[in-house]
C-alpha positions as MATLAB code, in Angstrom:
seq = 'MQGKDFLQYAMLYAKYFDVLIDSGAFSAYSLGKPIDLNTYIMYCREYYSKCWQYIMLDEVKNVKQSMKNLDSMLSAGLKPMPVLVDGMEYSLMKDFVKINEYICVAGGVGTSDKRAHYRYQQAFKYSEGKAKIHALGFLRFPDIFQLPIYSGDSSSYTAGMRFGIMSEFEPKKGLVTRCKALGNVNSTSAKSVWASLSEETRSYFIRSGVDFIKEASNGNLARNMFSAVGVLNIQSSIKYSLYCNNFNKKTFLAVSGLAWLFTIVYTYKHMTVNKPLNYTEAKKEFFQFNDLYKSNKTLALKEFEHVLYQIKSSV';
ca = [
     -31.156  -12.811   18.968;
     -28.482  -14.919   20.639;
     -27.013  -15.612   24.053;
     -24.632  -13.498   26.113;
     -21.444  -15.097   24.750;
     -22.481  -14.545   21.149;
     -23.314  -10.897   21.778;
     -20.021  -10.357   23.578;
     -18.020  -11.775   20.666;
     -20.189  -10.035   18.068;
     -19.618   -6.664   19.716;
     -15.899   -7.362   19.824;
     -16.099   -8.084   16.094;
     -17.927   -4.759   15.702;
     -14.804   -2.907   16.928;
     -13.044   -3.918   13.722;
     -15.767   -4.592   11.134;
     -19.305   -3.392   10.470;
     -22.076   -5.299   12.222;
     -25.774   -5.116   11.389;
     -28.154   -6.143   14.182;
     -31.088   -8.201   12.954;
     -33.871   -9.671   15.072;
     -33.859  -12.950   13.157;
     -37.501  -12.462   12.212;
     -37.320  -14.659    9.110;
     -35.750  -17.545   11.040;
     -38.313  -17.103   13.806;
     -41.095  -17.196   11.212;
     -39.660  -20.355    9.646;
     -39.316  -22.085   13.025;
     -42.586  -20.785   14.463;
     -40.785  -19.139   17.397;
     -41.909  -15.565   18.156;
     -39.422  -12.900   19.256;
     -40.186  -10.757   22.289;
     -40.294   -7.113   21.204;
     -39.358   -5.658   24.594;
     -36.296   -7.885   24.820;
     -35.225   -6.876   21.319;
     -35.674   -3.189   22.177;
     -33.490   -3.708   25.254;
     -30.731   -5.283   23.164;
     -30.906   -2.542   20.542;
     -30.624    0.150   23.211;
     -27.597   -1.554   24.727;
     -25.667   -2.350   21.558;
     -26.779   -0.042   18.728;
     -24.025    2.524   19.314;
     -21.391   -0.142   18.595;
     -22.936   -1.272   15.299;
     -23.370    0.028   11.782;
     -27.180   -0.181   11.911;
     -29.970   -2.195   13.537;
     -33.154   -3.452   11.911;
     -36.671   -3.104   13.275;
     -38.476   -6.221   14.469;
     -40.804   -7.132   11.615;
     -43.173  -10.044   11.228;
     -42.994  -11.847    7.908;
     -46.052  -11.054    5.739;
     -47.773   -9.381    8.715;
     -48.056   -5.710    7.813;
     -50.193   -4.636   10.780;
     -47.975   -6.197   13.460;
     -44.807   -4.996   11.747;
     -46.059   -1.410   11.789;
     -47.020   -1.735   15.462;
     -43.519   -2.999   16.235;
     -41.959   -0.082   14.380;
     -44.131    2.396   16.299;
     -43.095    0.766   19.591;
     -39.414    1.005   18.725;
     -39.795    4.657   17.716;
     -41.645    5.384   20.961;
     -38.715    3.811   22.820;
     -36.427    6.429   21.292;
     -34.898    4.139   18.668;
     -34.486    4.789   14.947;
     -34.101    1.342   13.398;
     -33.912    0.464    9.730;
     -37.572    0.106    8.711;
     -38.536   -3.039    6.823;
     -40.792   -2.912    3.779;
     -42.567   -6.175    4.535;
     -44.140   -8.152    1.723;
     -47.666   -6.744    1.409;
     -46.871   -3.171    2.471;
     -47.678   -0.299    0.124;
     -44.618    1.131   -1.596;
     -45.859    4.613   -0.698;
     -44.674    3.935    2.872;
     -41.130    4.448    1.631;
     -41.666    8.224    1.829;
     -42.369    7.889    5.556;
     -39.646    5.310    6.184;
     -36.899    7.445    4.690;
     -37.727   10.164    7.235;
     -36.951    7.678   10.015;
     -33.758    6.243    8.551;
     -32.236    6.550    5.082;
     -31.220    2.890    5.309;
     -34.307    0.779    4.614;
     -34.673   -2.994    4.365;
     -36.771   -4.534    1.637;
     -38.042   -8.047    2.303;
     -39.204  -10.519   -0.319;
     -35.905  -11.479   -1.922;
     -35.750  -14.971   -0.402;
     -37.411  -17.823   -2.252;
     -38.883  -15.643   -4.962;
     -38.258  -15.154   -8.673;
     -35.621  -12.756   -9.947;
     -38.306  -10.766  -11.755;
     -40.378  -10.203   -8.616;
     -37.355   -9.402   -6.450;
     -36.095   -6.901   -9.027;
     -39.511   -5.229   -9.158;
     -39.639   -4.815   -5.367;
     -36.217   -3.157   -5.123;
     -36.895   -0.878   -8.073;
     -40.313    0.189   -6.795;
     -39.076    0.747   -3.246;
     -36.281    2.994   -4.509;
     -38.653    4.823   -6.845;
     -41.195    5.569   -4.103;
     -38.445    6.851   -1.804;
     -37.753    9.419   -4.540;
     -34.232    8.093   -4.806;
     -33.431    8.885   -1.172;
     -33.367    5.376    0.316;
     -30.280    3.253    0.697;
     -31.900   -0.116    0.071;
     -30.778   -3.145    2.080;
     -31.853   -6.366    0.375;
     -32.762   -8.906    3.045;
     -31.421  -12.345    2.116;
     -30.436  -11.206   -1.373;
     -26.915  -11.039   -2.823;
     -27.479  -12.603   -6.227;
     -24.882  -12.086   -8.925;
     -24.912  -10.012  -11.102;
     -28.276   -8.646   -9.953;
     -26.865   -6.753   -6.981;
     -24.797   -4.615   -9.377;
     -27.746   -3.899  -11.662;
     -30.299   -2.813   -9.054;
     -30.611    0.221   -6.733;
     -29.315   -1.836   -3.808;
     -26.910   -0.286   -1.315;
     -26.356   -3.375    0.824;
     -27.526   -6.922    1.335;
     -27.051  -10.040    3.420;
     -27.061  -13.777    2.893;
     -26.707  -17.050    4.783;
     -25.736  -19.089    1.708;
     -22.234  -19.477    3.145;
     -23.704  -22.104    5.504;
     -24.622  -24.454    2.626;
     -21.319  -26.323    2.883;
     -21.714  -27.424    6.471;
     -25.481  -27.799    6.266;
     -25.890  -29.575    2.924;
     -22.426  -30.444    1.638;
     -22.680  -27.869   -1.168;
     -19.494  -26.106   -2.238;
     -19.197  -23.000   -4.402;
     -16.193  -21.101   -5.723;
     -16.180  -17.404   -6.487;
     -15.299  -16.253   -9.990;
     -15.328  -12.492  -10.734;
     -17.236  -12.877  -14.023;
     -19.692  -15.498  -12.793;
     -20.206  -14.954   -9.063;
     -20.529  -17.975   -6.804;
     -20.270  -21.039   -9.028;
     -21.501  -24.307   -7.505;
     -18.687  -26.832   -7.835;
     -20.382  -29.798   -6.181;
     -23.483  -30.804   -4.249;
     -24.413  -33.369   -1.648;
     -20.925  -34.193   -0.361;
     -22.286  -34.651    3.145;
     -22.547  -38.424    2.852;
     -19.122  -39.147    1.366;
     -17.171  -41.620    3.530;
     -14.049  -43.800    3.395;
     -15.812  -46.311    1.141;
     -16.976  -43.829   -1.477;
     -14.247  -41.170   -1.179;
     -12.016  -42.363   -4.041;
     -14.825  -42.811   -6.538;
     -16.389  -39.442   -5.629;
     -12.997  -37.733   -5.955;
     -12.544  -39.241   -9.412;
     -15.987  -38.035  -10.466;
     -15.325  -34.393   -9.541;
     -14.481  -31.879  -12.232;
     -10.914  -30.697  -12.696;
     -11.888  -27.232  -11.401;
     -13.363  -28.718   -8.222;
     -10.382  -30.965   -7.510;
      -8.095  -28.000   -8.125;
     -10.002  -25.892   -5.584;
      -9.594  -28.589   -2.928;
      -5.876  -29.036   -3.688;
      -5.102  -25.298   -3.777;
      -6.812  -24.903   -0.411;
      -4.756  -27.641    1.236;
      -7.569  -30.193    1.547;
      -6.731  -33.892    1.523;
     -10.111  -34.991    0.170;
      -9.685  -38.732    0.814;
      -8.379  -38.192    4.352;
     -11.097  -35.720    5.357;
     -13.830  -37.953    3.928;
     -12.401  -40.990    5.735;
     -12.319  -39.030    8.997;
     -15.912  -37.903    8.518;
     -14.867  -34.250    8.313;
     -15.492  -33.515    4.647;
     -18.838  -31.768    5.174;
     -21.553  -30.995    7.709;
     -19.260  -30.985   10.749;
     -17.855  -27.948   12.522;
     -15.028  -26.479   10.408;
     -15.457  -29.195    7.785;
     -13.459  -28.905    4.550;
     -16.431  -28.223    2.266;
     -17.876  -25.795    4.808;
     -14.674  -23.772    5.114;
     -14.100  -23.591    1.365;
     -17.678  -22.471    0.852;
     -17.211  -19.754    3.482;
     -13.973  -18.680    1.810;
     -15.875  -18.273   -1.465;
     -18.588  -16.195    0.227;
     -15.986  -13.938    1.844;
     -14.266  -13.438   -1.515;
     -17.609  -12.524   -3.066;
     -18.345  -10.062   -0.249;
     -14.965   -8.391   -0.682;
     -15.566   -8.184   -4.432;
     -18.948   -6.503   -3.839;
     -17.407   -4.083   -1.366;
     -14.894   -3.017   -4.018;
     -17.855   -1.852   -6.099;
     -19.486   -0.001   -3.174;
     -22.003   -2.737   -2.434;
     -22.018   -3.370    1.304;
     -22.525   -7.022    2.194;
     -23.092   -8.998    5.372;
     -22.942  -12.687    6.209;
     -26.009  -13.511    8.308;
     -24.479  -15.133   11.395;
     -26.821  -17.138   13.610;
     -24.512  -18.452   16.332;
     -21.115  -18.457   17.979;
     -19.787  -21.507   16.118;
     -20.514  -19.804   12.803;
     -18.788  -16.607   13.930;
     -15.674  -18.508   15.015;
     -15.604  -20.451   11.742;
     -15.922  -17.319    9.621;
     -13.228  -15.436   11.553;
     -10.677  -18.258   11.449;
     -11.374  -18.880    7.764;
     -10.907  -15.171    7.108;
      -7.680  -15.123    9.104;
      -6.171  -17.901    7.016;
      -7.218  -16.078    3.841;
      -5.437  -12.889    4.902;
      -2.860  -13.207    7.688;
      -1.765  -16.738    6.748;
      -2.644  -16.517    3.054;
      -3.317  -18.407    0.958;
      -5.717  -20.518    2.981;
      -4.369  -23.923    3.939;
      -7.260  -25.908    5.319;
      -5.156  -28.295    7.409;
      -3.387  -25.444    9.199;
      -6.598  -23.449    9.611;
      -8.441  -26.440   11.081;
      -5.662  -27.042   13.617;
      -5.726  -23.428   14.823;
      -9.540  -23.333   14.898;
      -9.809  -26.338   17.188;
      -7.020  -25.030   19.413;
      -9.054  -21.865   19.859;
     -12.240  -23.883   20.389;
     -10.521  -25.803   23.210;
      -9.337  -22.506   24.710;
     -12.881  -21.126   24.597;
     -14.128  -24.136   26.536;
     -11.375  -23.987   29.166;
     -10.687  -20.262   29.634;
     -13.203  -17.793   28.204;
     -11.244  -14.739   29.360;
      -8.128  -15.764   27.448;
     -10.245  -16.864   24.490;
     -11.808  -13.426   24.246;
      -8.366  -11.800   24.218;
      -7.117  -14.240   21.583;
     -10.205  -13.596   19.455;
      -9.578   -9.848   19.532;
      -5.931  -10.423   18.616;
      -7.035  -12.423   15.575;
      -9.486   -9.679   14.559;
      -6.695   -7.109   14.864;
      -4.431   -9.261   12.676;
      -7.120   -9.572   10.006;
      -7.931   -5.860   10.031;
      -4.231   -5.030    9.712;
      -3.899   -7.359    6.723;
      -6.843   -6.254    4.568;
];
């Protein structure tokens, strides 16, 4: 869950594109920060009608507490997407599908392809083919097209700004990693790093309007807000999502904060309205909006909706 501003912008986004409400249970588990069930129920009651679906509050690898949370949400009059937590019996799928045909299956993050495949196949089998499986944290290519998965989500788009990793989407290969660890490139190493990159990688930077040497010298190549590597990685993830959608696989980018939402939306705008993406132009407009958000939130909200309308009208 996020603050008031994030929810306000997320619900504005939901007017134009599908939004899936998630409690952030996996992140909470990783950080050791519990989520208050009553607060989550309150948020779901307030916002669920504006969204595509909302997911129950589960606890990673805690079957008993997850089932108690589901019962509490049902008692509150909600019908969330149940989560088949790692450790639950697959036979529960028969009960879950009576609550909601859309069911999340956990266990796709940090596990082998073989095990992940088995979980999705078994979950679908035990639902007697009635469940629309949502794969939590799983959008692997080409697996998503070979499994009984209806939808999925991923946060891999953040790898550019977090780790300096950049991927490019190719229809026959999925997200292909072009380079790693660009987060520490600076004015001293920029030229030698540029020379060491493959022709495909340099081409991706050039086609996207990135002056590699300049951005590295300015400290904006990776890891900063709206950094070059970060934006190109997001562009690749959006292209992959659109490709999946064309084959009736619903995909979501797992957004954990307002800065990420702004970055995704302005990247998407410059892929559609101002296509093809020119990083220099996109960066300028992003920071103009960021300044507006800091100085006048009312006008920023209106501008954000205008951008969403432009994108929706262009896709």
